[in-house]
N, C-alpha and C positions, 0 to 999 in steps of 0.2 A: 504493499500500500504506499502511496505517496501522499503526504499531507503538507499543505502549504500555508504559511502565515505571511501575508503580504506577498512578495514575489520570490520568497525563498522556498526551495524545494529540497527536502531531505527524505530519506527512507525510514520507515518505521517497520521493525520486524518484531513479531511476537515469538520469541524463542527462549528456550530454557537457558539460564546462565548460572554462574556460581552465585551463591547467596550469602550476603554478609549477615542477614537475619534469617538463616535457613530454618525451615520447619524441621523440628526433630520430634521424635516420639518421646515427649518428656512431660512429666507432671511437674508444674512449676510452683505450686503453692507450698506453704508450710516450711519456708526456709528460716534458718535462725536469725538472719539479718532483716527479716520483714519483706523479702521480695527480691533479693539480689543473688539468689543461688543458682546452681547449674545442674539441678536434678535432671536425670536422663532416664526416667521410667517410661512407661507406655501410656498413651492417651491421645485421642484425636484432637487436632487443632492446637496442640501444645507448642510452645515456642522456646527458644533459647533465652532464658531469663537473665543470663549474665550480661546481655547487651545493655540492660538498664541499670547496672551497678553504678556507672559513672554519674547517675543522677542522684545518688544518695538513697537514704532510707525514705521511701515514699508511703510507707504504711499509714493508713488512716486519712490520707489526703483525698481531695475530690477534684474532678474536672467537669465543668459544664459544657455541653455540646448542643448547639442550636442548628437546626437543619430543616430542609423541605422534605426529607425522606420520612414519610409517614407510613402507617399500616397499609398493606401487609408487609412492606419491605422493612419497616422499622424493627420488626422482630428479629429478622436475620442480621440486620445491622448491629443491633445491640448484642446479639449472640457472638458476633465476631470480636467483640471487645473483651469477652470473658477471659481468654488466655492472658491478655495484658493485665487485667484486674487480678487474676490469680498469681501472676508473677510478681506484681509490684505492691499489691494491697491498696491500689488506687480505686476509688469508686467513680464510675462515669455516670454523670447525671444527664440523661438524654432528653431533649425536648424537640419534637417534630411538629412543624406547622406549615400549612399550605400558604400562609401569609408571611413567611420568613423574609422574603425579598423586600417586602414593604416595611416590615417591623424592625429588621436589623438596624437600618440607619437611625430609626427612632431611638432604639436602645443605646446606640453609640452616642447620639447627641445628648441623651439623658445621663450619660456616664455610667450605664449599667450593661455593658456588652457581655456576652458569654465569654468563657475562656477560649473556646474554639467554635468557629462557624464552618459548616460544610457549604461552601459557596457554589451555587449552580451555574454561575456565569463569571467569566473573566471580566466582563464589563462591570459587574457589581464590585469585584475586587478593586478595579481601577478607581471606582467612585469612592470606596472606603479609604483608599490610600491618598488619592489626590484631593478630595474634598474634605475629608475628616482626619487624615493622618492617624488612622485608628489601627491598622493592621501592622503587626510587628514583622520584621524580616525573619525569614525562616532560620532556625538554628543550623549550625554547620553539620550536625548529624543528619538532619533532614535533607539538606542539599546534597550530601554525599550519597544518600539513598536514591534520590531522584536522578543524579548523574549516573548511577549504576543501573537502575531498573527502568528508566524511561527514556524515550527518544527526545532529542533536544527540543522539538516543537512543543511537547507537553510542558517542559520547563519554561519555555517562552510564555505560554499562556498564564503561568503563575508569576510572571515577572512584570514589574511596572517601573518604567523609567530607569531600567538598568539594574534594579534591585529585585532579588528573588524573594518572594513572600509566601507563596502557597503551593504546596505539593499537590499533584494530581491524585485522584482517588480511584473512582470507578470510571469506566468508559462506556459510551453508548453508541450503538449503530442505529441511526434513525431511518434509513431508507428502506423501509419494509412496508408491504401491504398484507394485511391479515385477511384470511378467507377460510371457507369451510371446504376441505378436500372432498368430503362426501357430496356436497352440493355441486361442486364442479364436475365430479365424476358422473353423477346421475344426469346432469345436463349435457354431458359430453364436451365440457369446456376444458381447454388447456391453459396452463399458467402462461401468461403472456411473456414473451422474451424481449419485446421492443415496446416503445411508447405507442406506436401506431397500433400494434396488436392489442395493447391494453385499451385504447380508445375504441377500437373495433369491437372488442368484447363488451365494453361498457354500453355501446349502442345496441349491440345484439341483446344484451340482458334487458335493457329498457324497452326494446320493441317486443321481446318475447313475453314479458311479464304483464304488459298492458296495464301499468299503473299499480301493480301489486308490490312485490319486493323491489326496492330501488337498487341500482347497482352499487351505490356507495352510501356509507353513513359516516358522520363526523360530528365532533363536538369540541368546543373550545372553552367551556366554562371551567374555571379552576380557581375560584375565590378571588383573592387580590391579584392572582396571576392569570386571570382570564384573558384569553387571546393567544397564549403561547403556542398551543398546538397548530394554530393557523399559520404562525410564522414558520414553523417547520415545513409546511406545505410549500410556502413561497421560496424558502431557501433551497429546498430540493429541486424546485423547478428552475430557479435562477442558475443553479449549478449545472443543470441539464440543458437549458435553452440558450443561455448566454455564455456558459463555459467558466472554468475555474479562474481564468485571469480577470474576467469581468466581476466575478464573485468577490475576488480579493479587493478590487478597486471599489466595489460597492460598500463592503463593511468598513473599509478604511476611509471612506468618503472622498476618495480620489475622483469618483463620479457622484453626482447627486443621487439621493434616494429615489427621486422621480425620473431618473434617466430613462429614455424610451425603452431600453432593453429590460429594465426592471418592470416598467408598466406592462410590457409584453408578457413577462413571466407571470404577473398577476392575472392577466387575461387568459393565459394558458391554463393556470390553476382554476380560474373561474369557469373554463369550459366544462369542468366537472362540478366544482363546488357551488356554482351559482346557476346550474341548470336544474330546474325543478323536476325534470324527468329522470335526473340521475341521483338526486339526494332528496330527503334525508331518511333513508329506509327505516321505518318503525319509530321515527322520532318526530316527524313533521315536515315542514317545508324548508326552503333555504334559510329563512330567518331563525329556525330552530337550532341551527348550528351554533349560534351565539349563546344559547342557553342550555344546550345539552352538555352534561358534564363529560369531561374528557375520559374519566375513569370508566364510564358506562357506555360510551358512544359506540363501541364495537359490539355490544351485547346483542343488537338485533340480528347479527349473523347467526347466533345460536337459535333464534326464533325463525330463521329463514325469511326475515323481513329486509335483509340487506346482504349483499354479496361480498363487498370489499371495504376495508377500513385501513387507511394509512396511519401507521403508528410505529414507534421505535421498538427496539428489542425488549425494553423494560415493560412494555404493555403485556408481556407474557404473565406478569404477576397480577394483572388487573382482572383477568378472567375469573368468573365465579369458581368457588371451590368445587373440585371434581371435574373441571373442564380439562380434557386431554389435549395437550399441545404436542402434536407430532404430525408427520406427513400423512398418516392414516387415522389421525385422531379427529377430535371435534373441530379444532382450528389449527392452522399453521400460517406461515408467512412466506411470501416470495419477495425477492429483491425488486424495488421500484425501478422499472427499466429506464435506460438511457433514451434520450430523444433521437440521438444520432451518434455514429462513431462506435468504435470498439472498446473505448474506455468505460470503466464502471464508476461514474461519479457517485460518491457516497457521503452523506451528511453524518457527522459524528459529534459527540459532545461528551461532557464529563463533569465531575465535581472537583473542587479544590479545597484544601484545608488552610483556613486563615486563622491565626491566633491573635488574641487581643491582650493576653498576659504572658509573662515569660517565667512563671514559677517552674521549678524542676519537673513537677509532675505533668505540667502542660507540655513541656518540651519532650519529655519521655513519650507521652501519648502521640504527639506529632511524629516522633521518630517511628513508632510502631505503625502508624497509619500509612507512612510513606514507604514501608518495606514490602518485600515479597512475602514475609511472614503473614502480614495482615491480609494480603490479597488471597493467599491460599487458605487462610482461616475463613475468610468471607466466602470463598467458593465452597468449602466444606459445610458451612452453616447455611447454605442456600439450596437445600435439597429439591425444592420445587422449580429451581431455575429462575431465569430472568435477570441475571447479572453477569457482567463480563468486565475485564479490565485490559488495558494496553500495557500494564506492568509486565515487563518481559521475564520476570521471575515467576509469574503465574504458571502453574502446571495445568494445561488444558484438560488433562484427564480428570482433574478434580471438579470441572464444571459439570453441572447436574444433568443437562439435557443435550440432545443433538442440536437443538436450536442455539443454545449458548455456544456450543463448539463451532457452529456455523458462523456466529457473530465473531468469534475469535479468529476464524479463518479469514473472514472479510478484513478484519483489522490488519492481518498479516499478509494479505494477498498483494503481490507487487503490481497487479493489474488495476487495483483499486486506486482511484484518484479521490482522495478524501479532503473535505474541508470542515473545519469546526463550525458549529452552529453560529451563524452570523449575528443573530440578535444577542447571543451571549458575549460576543466580542465588541459590539457597538457600545457607545456610551449609554449608561443606564437610563438617561433621559429619553433615549430612543428605544434601545433594545428591550427594556423591561417596562416601558411606559407607552410612548406614542405608537410604537410598532404593535404591541399587544392591543392597545385600544383601537388602533386603526383596523386590525383584523376583525375585531368584534363588530365595529361599525360597518365594515364591508358586508357582513352578513345581516346584522340587525336592521340597518337603515338602508341597505341596498345602495351604498355609495359606490361610485365607479372606481375602477383601478386608478385613474388619474387623480380623482379627488382624494383618495386615501393616501397615495404616495406623495401628493403635494403637501398635505397636512404633516406627514411624517418628516418630509424634507424641511419644512418650516420649523420643526421642533429641534433640529440638530444643533447642539451647542455651538456657539460662535467661537469659543476658545479651543 
């Protein structure tokens, strides 16, 4: 896979390497010094506790974590912290909220930030650094881990004005379309390999169902973050219709947000999303996309009211309990095809670890989260799947499902031309504000692509 930030191109390879924080079959609790021992018994997800000795006796301390990762993913997230807690005696106080992006700056301004925030956008990191001077530079142990286990581009996303602040955590592959394999098989439909084939299939479904099940379902409601799933649609289409170079110019504002190529990408996405014959299966008309929750927007597939739903790899965790995700199961996903050419443009994203305090227990936890040890513990604690990372110390065999391994393969594939989520890289005033709001109004008020992009361009910070 190649992934570019601005005009720089480097390779990312997901491959096993040596591990400074290697997973060992060790039980790390109950050491004489309160957490700095090197026990080497057997036990799943245990880690080398000696790594944390340099931070001193941490027994009885606490670290607060604030994140957008909520249930059901929160359970596996907190489970992945247990080896660290057992090693060190530190208690991790976890708070998940869908409103975190909006509330974190409020807490920072009020002087009550968390110890650590799991930041879903580099743009939010930039705002917290430049506008509030709130995030602390990453400790040297964290930087060493990132240099060892991550490709340089991922470190760049956690760097602001030449200073490295935030280690990457999980990684997402967003260019997927979810569908029902059995529905496709019964109807005689094949998974489309090109954009034209996908549009032909969309038209065929619409004509054949005569107003019953719609070809597509979608929803962008997400509390204070309402609109973000719509930005993913646009980013995927810009990457496909205008190409990676224009994509880079767009998120860096080398071209205006309302450049004709971006307006055209909105219109291309609108060929699906704003066509009442194509959406919104089981949920309503085009305007219902603005109010349908993103967590449930794919569910009409299970009721055969909808055929396809574009969503990231992590949508695997949103299906109702008991839903089988497999090529022969209730649902599966195919790669969102390219519009032209042989390359595989792919939208990716991920989270980053920002710290607001520098107590030893906080730095120790940052070190754990930036390591291969955490990545492998997280994989082991995610038995239902729905998580992957570009951490090159991750053992792909620990990933729970074929679908997760498919995502890991895409991250590693040299043929993949990937770009990080543009709204996550844009200034927060755009990426997590006017762009989100613009997508919502595009559906709710039937604003044109030109109207929406003009408003977003007007919101771009002047400095």
